[in-house]
Backbone atoms as SQL, in Angstrom:
CREATE TABLE atoms (id INTEGER PRIMARY KEY, chain TEXT, resi INTEGER, resn TEXT, atom TEXT, x REAL, y REAL, z REAL);
INSERT INTO atoms VALUES
  (1, 'A', 1, 'MET', 'N', -18.212, -21.494, 13.020),
  (2, 'A', 1, 'MET', 'CA', -19.564, -20.975, 12.908),
  (3, 'A', 1, 'MET', 'C', -20.579, -22.023, 13.325),
  (4, 'A', 2, 'THR', 'N', -20.303, -23.305, 13.027),
  (5, 'A', 2, 'THR', 'CA', -21.231, -24.301, 13.385),
  (6, 'A', 2, 'THR', 'C', -21.213, -24.594, 14.908),
  (7, 'A', 3, 'LYS', 'N', -20.067, -24.409, 15.506),
  (8, 'A', 3, 'LYS', 'CA', -19.948, -24.615, 16.953),
  (9, 'A', 3, 'LYS', 'C', -20.840, -23.746, 17.761),
  (10, 'A', 4, 'TYR', 'N', -20.935, -22.442, 17.400),
  (11, 'A', 4, 'TYR', 'CA', -21.709, -21.490, 18.164),
  (12, 'A', 4, 'TYR', 'C', -23.048, -21.141, 17.542),
  (13, 'A', 5, 'GLY', 'N', -23.357, -21.699, 16.366),
  (14, 'A', 5, 'GLY', 'CA', -24.576, -21.476, 15.711),
  (15, 'A', 5, 'GLY', 'C', -24.695, -20.040, 15.139),
  (16, 'A', 6, 'VAL', 'N', -23.584, -19.462, 14.746),
  (17, 'A', 6, 'VAL', 'CA', -23.611, -18.087, 14.215),
  (18, 'A', 6, 'VAL', 'C', -23.545, -18.185, 12.686),
  (19, 'A', 7, 'LYS', 'N', -24.353, -17.380, 12.017),
  (20, 'A', 7, 'LYS', 'CA', -24.340, -17.344, 10.577),
  (21, 'A', 7, 'LYS', 'C', -24.027, -15.917, 10.170),
  (22, 'A', 8, 'VAL', 'N', -22.922, -15.779, 9.456),
  (23, 'A', 8, 'VAL', 'CA', -22.482, -14.460, 9.017),
  (24, 'A', 8, 'VAL', 'C', -22.466, -14.493, 7.480),
  (25, 'A', 9, 'PRO', 'N', -23.045, -13.468, 6.856),
  (26, 'A', 9, 'PRO', 'CA', -23.071, -13.435, 5.407),
  (27, 'A', 9, 'PRO', 'C', -21.621, -13.316, 4.828),
  (28, 'A', 10, 'LYS', 'N', -21.399, -13.916, 3.673),
  (29, 'A', 10, 'LYS', 'CA', -20.056, -13.906, 3.090),
  (30, 'A', 10, 'LYS', 'C', -19.543, -12.468, 2.811),
  (31, 'A', 11, 'HIS', 'N', -20.422, -11.613, 2.392),
  (32, 'A', 11, 'HIS', 'CA', -19.963, -10.226, 2.096),
  (33, 'A', 11, 'HIS', 'C', -19.447, -9.516, 3.371),
  (34, 'A', 12, 'THR', 'N', -20.033, -9.883, 4.486),
  (35, 'A', 12, 'THR', 'CA', -19.535, -9.316, 5.773),
  (36, 'A', 12, 'THR', 'C', -18.188, -9.841, 6.109),
  (37, 'A', 13, 'LEU', 'N', -17.960, -11.150, 5.826),
  (38, 'A', 13, 'LEU', 'CA', -16.650, -11.736, 6.114),
  (39, 'A', 13, 'LEU', 'C', -15.590, -11.154, 5.259),
  (40, 'A', 14, 'TRP', 'N', -15.911, -10.935, 3.917),
  (41, 'A', 14, 'TRP', 'CA', -14.975, -10.319, 3.005),
  (42, 'A', 14, 'TRP', 'C', -14.638, -8.882, 3.430),
  (43, 'A', 15, 'ARG', 'N', -15.651, -8.134, 3.817),
  (44, 'A', 15, 'ARG', 'CA', -15.392, -6.761, 4.279),
  (45, 'A', 15, 'ARG', 'C', -14.520, -6.740, 5.475),
  (46, 'A', 16, 'ALA', 'N', -14.703, -7.649, 6.439),
  (47, 'A', 16, 'ALA', 'CA', -13.887, -7.720, 7.683),
  (48, 'A', 16, 'ALA', 'C', -12.468, -8.137, 7.299),
  (49, 'A', 17, 'ARG', 'N', -12.326, -9.060, 6.317),
  (50, 'A', 17, 'ARG', 'CA', -11.005, -9.504, 5.917),
  (51, 'A', 17, 'ARG', 'C', -10.223, -8.331, 5.266),
  (52, 'A', 18, 'LYS', 'N', -10.930, -7.561, 4.465),
  (53, 'A', 18, 'LYS', 'CA', -10.263, -6.390, 3.779),
  (54, 'A', 18, 'LYS', 'C', -9.826, -5.399, 4.830),
  (55, 'A', 19, 'LEU', 'N', -10.684, -5.092, 5.820),
  (56, 'A', 19, 'LEU', 'CA', -10.280, -4.126, 6.862),
  (57, 'A', 19, 'LEU', 'C', -9.124, -4.660, 7.687),
  (58, 'A', 20, 'MET', 'N', -9.083, -5.926, 7.965),
  (59, 'A', 20, 'MET', 'CA', -7.982, -6.483, 8.783),
  (60, 'A', 20, 'MET', 'C', -6.674, -6.435, 7.975),
  (61, 'A', 21, 'LYS', 'N', -6.720, -6.722, 6.657),
  (62, 'A', 21, 'LYS', 'CA', -5.494, -6.655, 5.845),
  (63, 'A', 21, 'LYS', 'C', -4.931, -5.237, 5.840),
  (64, 'A', 22, 'ILE', 'N', -5.805, -4.232, 5.808),
  (65, 'A', 22, 'ILE', 'CA', -5.342, -2.851, 5.855),
  (66, 'A', 22, 'ILE', 'C', -4.692, -2.566, 7.196),
  (67, 'A', 23, 'GLN', 'N', -5.276, -3.052, 8.269),
  (68, 'A', 23, 'GLN', 'CA', -4.667, -2.784, 9.578),
  (69, 'A', 23, 'GLN', 'C', -3.317, -3.509, 9.746),
  (70, 'A', 24, 'VAL', 'N', -3.197, -4.679, 9.194),
  (71, 'A', 24, 'VAL', 'CA', -1.941, -5.446, 9.319),
  (72, 'A', 24, 'VAL', 'C', -0.879, -4.927, 8.376),
  (73, 'A', 25, 'LYS', 'N', -1.232, -4.787, 7.131),
  (74, 'A', 25, 'LYS', 'CA', -0.245, -4.425, 6.093),
  (75, 'A', 25, 'LYS', 'C', -0.186, -2.949, 5.770),
  (76, 'A', 26, 'GLY', 'N', -1.218, -2.192, 6.105),
  (77, 'A', 26, 'GLY', 'CA', -1.293, -0.808, 5.707),
  (78, 'A', 26, 'GLY', 'C', -1.944, -0.676, 4.350),
  (79, 'A', 27, 'SER', 'N', -2.404, 0.478, 4.022),
  (80, 'A', 27, 'SER', 'CA', -3.066, 0.704, 2.753),
  (81, 'A', 27, 'SER', 'C', -2.009, 1.014, 1.698),
  (82, 'A', 28, 'GLN', 'N', -2.430, 0.846, 0.412),
  (83, 'A', 28, 'GLN', 'CA', -1.506, 1.170, -0.679),
  (84, 'A', 28, 'GLN', 'C', -1.154, 2.636, -0.712),
  (85, 'A', 29, 'ASP', 'N', -2.123, 3.468, -0.385),
  (86, 'A', 29, 'ASP', 'CA', -1.884, 4.905, -0.356),
  (87, 'A', 29, 'ASP', 'C', -0.745, 5.297, 0.618),
  (88, 'A', 30, 'GLU', 'N', -0.769, 4.621, 1.801),
  (89, 'A', 30, 'GLU', 'CA', 0.230, 4.898, 2.796),
  (90, 'A', 30, 'GLU', 'C', 1.614, 4.403, 2.259),
  (91, 'A', 31, 'GLY', 'N', 1.609, 3.344, 1.600),
  (92, 'A', 31, 'GLY', 'CA', 2.871, 2.795, 1.050),
  (93, 'A', 31, 'GLY', 'C', 3.474, 3.704, 0.010),
  (94, 'A', 32, 'TYR', 'N', 2.616, 4.217, -0.916),
  (95, 'A', 32, 'TYR', 'CA', 3.093, 5.099, -1.951),
  (96, 'A', 32, 'TYR', 'C', 3.582, 6.432, -1.337),
  (97, 'A', 33, 'MET', 'N', 2.957, 6.861, -0.272),
  (98, 'A', 33, 'MET', 'CA', 3.429, 8.125, 0.398),
  (99, 'A', 33, 'MET', 'C', 4.829, 7.976, 0.965),
  (100, 'A', 34, 'LYS', 'N', 5.209, 6.753, 1.299),
  (101, 'A', 34, 'LYS', 'CA', 6.519, 6.490, 1.872),
  (102, 'A', 34, 'LYS', 'C', 7.618, 6.318, 0.864),
  (103, 'A', 35, 'LEU', 'N', 7.326, 6.227, -0.423),
  (104, 'A', 35, 'LEU', 'CA', 8.357, 6.045, -1.461),
  (105, 'A', 35, 'LEU', 'C', 9.494, 7.056, -1.413),
  (106, 'A', 36, 'PRO', 'N', 9.221, 8.358, -1.289),
  (107, 'A', 36, 'PRO', 'CA', 10.330, 9.314, -1.229),
  (108, 'A', 36, 'PRO', 'C', 11.268, 9.058, -0.032),
  (109, 'A', 37, 'GLN', 'N', 10.672, 8.655, 1.099),
  (110, 'A', 37, 'GLN', 'CA', 11.478, 8.342, 2.279),
  (111, 'A', 37, 'GLN', 'C', 12.347, 7.087, 2.046),
  (112, 'A', 38, 'TYR', 'N', 11.759, 6.086, 1.426),
  (113, 'A', 38, 'TYR', 'CA', 12.517, 4.856, 1.099),
  (114, 'A', 38, 'TYR', 'C', 13.657, 5.183, 0.159),
  (115, 'A', 39, 'MET', 'N', 13.400, 6.047, -0.804),
  (116, 'A', 39, 'MET', 'CA', 14.439, 6.384, -1.761),
  (117, 'A', 39, 'MET', 'C', 15.589, 7.091, -1.050),
  (118, 'A', 40, 'GLU', 'N', 15.317, 7.982, -0.161),
  (119, 'A', 40, 'GLU', 'CA', 16.351, 8.687, 0.564),
  (120, 'A', 40, 'GLU', 'C', 17.185, 7.738, 1.457),
  (121, 'A', 41, 'GLU', 'N', 16.507, 6.784, 2.110),
  (122, 'A', 41, 'GLU', 'CA', 17.197, 5.819, 2.902),
  (123, 'A', 41, 'GLU', 'C', 18.061, 4.919, 2.067),
  (124, 'A', 42, 'PHE', 'N', 17.565, 4.531, 0.903),
  (125, 'A', 42, 'PHE', 'CA', 18.359, 3.760, -0.026),
  (126, 'A', 42, 'PHE', 'C', 19.645, 4.481, -0.443),
  (127, 'A', 43, 'LYS', 'N', 19.527, 5.756, -0.748),
  (128, 'A', 43, 'LYS', 'CA', 20.671, 6.583, -1.109),
  (129, 'A', 43, 'LYS', 'C', 21.698, 6.682, 0.063),
  (130, 'A', 44, 'VAL', 'N', 21.235, 6.741, 1.316),
  (131, 'A', 44, 'VAL', 'CA', 22.112, 6.830, 2.468),
  (132, 'A', 44, 'VAL', 'C', 22.877, 5.518, 2.609),
  (133, 'A', 45, 'ARG', 'N', 22.178, 4.400, 2.498),
  (134, 'A', 45, 'ARG', 'CA', 22.812, 3.070, 2.731),
  (135, 'A', 45, 'ARG', 'C', 23.594, 2.592, 1.504),
  (136, 'A', 46, 'ASN', 'N', 23.352, 3.178, 0.306),
  (137, 'A', 46, 'ASN', 'CA', 24.042, 2.712, -0.908),
  (138, 'A', 46, 'ASN', 'C', 24.517, 3.955, -1.685),
  (139, 'A', 47, 'PRO', 'N', 25.522, 4.684, -1.127),
  (140, 'A', 47, 'PRO', 'CA', 25.922, 5.926, -1.730),
  (141, 'A', 47, 'PRO', 'C', 26.460, 5.800, -3.184),
  (142, 'A', 48, 'GLU', 'N', 26.984, 4.598, -3.551),
  (143, 'A', 48, 'GLU', 'CA', 27.488, 4.426, -4.879),
  (144, 'A', 48, 'GLU', 'C', 26.443, 4.129, -5.914),
  (145, 'A', 49, 'SER', 'N', 25.189, 3.897, -5.475),
  (146, 'A', 49, 'SER', 'CA', 24.082, 3.560, -6.378),
  (147, 'A', 49, 'SER', 'C', 23.296, 4.798, -6.740),
  (148, 'A', 50, 'LEU', 'N', 22.647, 4.721, -7.887),
  (149, 'A', 50, 'LEU', 'CA', 21.811, 5.769, -8.365),
  (150, 'A', 50, 'LEU', 'C', 20.357, 5.361, -8.158),
  (151, 'A', 51, 'CYS', 'N', 19.571, 6.221, -7.581),
  (152, 'A', 51, 'CYS', 'CA', 18.179, 5.908, -7.316),
  (153, 'A', 51, 'CYS', 'C', 17.269, 7.017, -7.721),
  (154, 'A', 52, 'LEU', 'N', 16.385, 6.764, -8.665),
  (155, 'A', 52, 'LEU', 'CA', 15.486, 7.804, -9.173),
  (156, 'A', 52, 'LEU', 'C', 14.068, 7.224, -9.182),
  (157, 'A', 53, 'ILE', 'N', 13.111, 8.114, -8.889),
  (158, 'A', 53, 'ILE', 'CA', 11.691, 7.738, -9.034),
  (159, 'A', 53, 'ILE', 'C', 11.065, 8.831, -9.823),
  (160, 'A', 54, 'GLN', 'N', 10.368, 8.441, -10.890),
  (161, 'A', 54, 'GLN', 'CA', 9.727, 9.397, -11.765),
  (162, 'A', 54, 'GLN', 'C', 8.209, 9.323, -11.537),
  (163, 'A', 55, 'TRP', 'N', 7.601, 10.435, -11.150),
  (164, 'A', 55, 'TRP', 'CA', 6.138, 10.474, -10.890),
  (165, 'A', 55, 'TRP', 'C', 5.463, 11.050, -12.066),
  (166, 'A', 56, 'THR', 'N', 4.341, 10.486, -12.442),
  (167, 'A', 56, 'THR', 'CA', 3.514, 10.982, -13.516),
  (168, 'A', 56, 'THR', 'C', 2.115, 11.303, -12.965),
  (169, 'A', 57, 'ASP', 'N', 1.726, 12.585, -12.973),
  (170, 'A', 57, 'ASP', 'CA', 0.407, 12.929, -12.477),
  (171, 'A', 57, 'ASP', 'C', -0.667, 12.455, -13.418),
  (172, 'A', 58, 'GLN', 'N', -1.707, 11.953, -12.884),
  (173, 'A', 58, 'GLN', 'CA', -2.862, 11.510, -13.686),
  (174, 'A', 58, 'GLN', 'C', -3.931, 12.580, -13.581),
  (175, 'A', 59, 'ALA', 'N', -5.101, 12.223, -13.951),
  (176, 'A', 59, 'ALA', 'CA', -6.239, 13.175, -13.882),
  (177, 'A', 59, 'ALA', 'C', -6.517, 13.494, -12.383),
  (178, 'A', 60, 'PRO', 'N', -7.136, 14.644, -12.198),
  (179, 'A', 60, 'PRO', 'CA', -7.492, 14.998, -10.763),
  (180, 'A', 60, 'PRO', 'C', -8.323, 13.894, -10.114),
  (181, 'A', 61, 'GLY', 'N', -7.985, 13.610, -8.881),
  (182, 'A', 61, 'GLY', 'CA', -8.690, 12.547, -8.125),
  (183, 'A', 61, 'GLY', 'C', -8.135, 11.209, -8.292),
  (184, 'A', 62, 'ARG', 'N', -7.130, 11.038, -9.197),
  (185, 'A', 62, 'ARG', 'CA', -6.468, 9.745, -9.350),
  (186, 'A', 62, 'ARG', 'C', -5.065, 9.798, -8.819),
  (187, 'A', 63, 'ASN', 'N', -4.625, 8.646, -8.281),
  (188, 'A', 63, 'ASN', 'CA', -3.261, 8.614, -7.722),
  (189, 'A', 63, 'ASN', 'C', -2.244, 8.726, -8.849),
  (190, 'A', 64, 'PRO', 'N', -1.093, 9.394, -8.606),
  (191, 'A', 64, 'PRO', 'CA', -0.085, 9.437, -9.599),
  (192, 'A', 64, 'PRO', 'C', 0.547, 8.078, -9.836),
  (193, 'A', 65, 'THR', 'N', 1.096, 7.854, -11.006),
  (194, 'A', 65, 'THR', 'CA', 1.770, 6.623, -11.292),
  (195, 'A', 65, 'THR', 'C', 3.291, 6.922, -11.166),
  (196, 'A', 66, 'PHE', 'N', 4.115, 5.870, -10.979),
  (197, 'A', 66, 'PHE', 'CA', 5.501, 6.056, -10.851),
  (198, 'A', 66, 'PHE', 'C', 6.189, 4.953, -11.614),
  (199, 'A', 67, 'LYS', 'N', 7.449, 5.190, -11.958),
  (200, 'A', 67, 'LYS', 'CA', 8.299, 4.107, -12.467),
  (201, 'A', 67, 'LYS', 'C', 9.632, 4.280, -11.865),
  (202, 'A', 68, 'ARG', 'N', 10.242, 3.152, -11.586),
  (203, 'A', 68, 'ARG', 'CA', 11.628, 3.224, -11.081),
  (204, 'A', 68, 'ARG', 'C', 12.568, 3.223, -12.248),
  (205, 'A', 69, 'CYS', 'N', 13.609, 3.973, -12.101),
  (206, 'A', 69, 'CYS', 'CA', 14.607, 4.105, -13.208),
  (207, 'A', 69, 'CYS', 'C', 15.896, 3.387, -12.854);
C-alpha cells in the first residue's frame, strides 16, 4: 500500500478477505449440503463400516444441526 500510495480501509480489506475465502474454500452452507453425498461415498468405499448422520431441524430460517453417530 505504501509503494503505490493506496489507502484502503480495514473493513474493506476484511470484507474482501471473507469473500476470497468463500471462493477458495466454499461456504459452510455448500459443505453441509454435501454431507449426504459424502456419507454415501463413505459407505461405498467402506462397506463393512456403519455410517449414520442424524439431522435435527431448528427453528424456521435456521440451519439444521447434525451429529455423527
